[in-house]
C-alpha positions in Angstrom: -90.0 -23.7 77.7 -89.9 -27.5 78.2 -89.6 -27.0 81.9 -92.9 -25.0 82.0 -94.7 -27.8 80.1 -93.3 -30.4 82.5 -94.5 -28.4 85.5 -97.9 -27.8 83.9 -98.3 -31.5 83.2 -97.1 -32.5 86.7 -99.5 -30.0 88.3 -102.4 -31.4 86.2 -101.5 -35.0 87.2 -101.3 -34.0 90.9 -104.7 -32.2 90.7 -106.4 -35.2 89.0 -104.8 -37.6 91.5 -106.1 -35.6 94.5 -109.6 -35.3 92.9 -109.7 -39.1 92.4 -108.5 -39.8 96.0 -111.2 -37.5 97.5 -113.9 -38.9 95.2 -113.1 -42.5 96.2 -112.9 -41.7 99.9 -116.4 -40.2 99.9 -118.0 -42.7 97.5 -118.6 -45.6 99.9 -120.2 -43.5 102.6 -124.0 -43.2 102.7 -126.4 -41.9 105.2 -125.2 -42.8 108.7 -127.4 -43.3 111.8 -126.1 -43.2 115.4 -127.8 -45.2 118.1 -126.9 -44.4 121.7 -128.3 -45.3 125.1 -127.6 -43.5 128.4 -124.9 -41.5 126.6 -123.0 -44.5 125.2 -122.8 -45.0 121.5 -124.2 -48.5 120.7 -124.3 -48.6 116.9 -123.1 -46.7 113.9 -125.3 -47.8 111.0 -124.2 -47.0 107.4 -127.5 -47.4 105.5 -125.7 -47.7 102.2 -124.5 -51.1 103.4 -128.0 -52.4 104.2 -129.3 -54.8 101.5 -132.4 -56.0 103.2 -134.4 -54.8 106.3 -133.4 -56.3 109.7 -134.1 -55.6 113.4 -132.0 -55.0 116.5 -133.4 -55.5 120.0 -131.9 -53.1 122.5 -132.6 -54.1 126.1 -132.7 -51.6 129.1 -133.3 -52.5 132.7 -136.0 -55.1 132.1 -137.4 -53.2 129.0 -136.6 -53.1 125.3 -136.8 -51.2 122.0 -136.8 -52.9 118.6 -135.1 -50.9 115.8 -135.9 -51.8 112.2 -133.2 -50.8 109.8 -133.9 -50.5 106.1 -131.7 -49.2 103.2 -133.5 -45.9 103.5 -134.2 -45.3 107.1 -134.4 -46.5 110.7 -137.4 -46.6 113.0 -138.5 -48.0 116.4 -141.0 -50.7 115.5 -141.7 -51.9 119.0 -141.1 -50.9 122.6 -142.5 -51.8 126.0 -142.5 -48.3 127.4 -145.8 -46.8 128.5 -145.9 -43.7 126.3 -144.8 -45.3 122.9 -143.6 -41.9 121.7 -140.6 -43.5 120.1 -142.8 -45.9 118.1 -145.2 -43.1 117.1 -142.3 -40.9 115.9 -142.1 -43.1 112.7 -139.1 -43.4 110.4 -136.1 -41.1 110.9 -136.4 -38.5 108.2 -133.6 -36.4 106.7 -133.3 -33.3 108.9 -135.9 -34.5 111.4 -135.7 -34.5 115.1 -134.0 -37.6 116.6 -136.1 -40.6 117.8 -136.0 -40.5 121.6 -137.2 -43.0 124.1 -136.8 -41.3 127.5 -137.8 -44.3 129.6 -135.1 -46.4 128.0 -132.7 -43.5 127.5 -132.4 -44.3 123.8 -131.6 -41.8 121.1 -131.5 -42.6 117.3 -130.2 -39.7 115.1 -128.5 -38.9 111.9 -124.8 -38.5 112.1 -123.6 -35.0 111.1 -123.6 -34.5 107.4 -126.2 -37.2 106.7 
């Protein structure tokens, strides 16, 4: 009888420990944005780590895109390409299509699961 109680208590402790480990592992990860250019990953941005807005300038063969990163989203705030589709796209929304700048081969998208 004592052995059953010990096994039950040991099983509960193991289950609680596993739950705590899984919860702590997921806790620090917020929405993640991937920025790639010409098929190469340039940045992995964890938006939960952003405390105030900032910009990144991404050059490409004499041109550029300026990304603005906020705690909630990412958007192309400036570009020197002719069509400005990437700027007109607006902020990256949950479940939305990626921001794409074909002239500069830039893609900004949510990581899977974000």
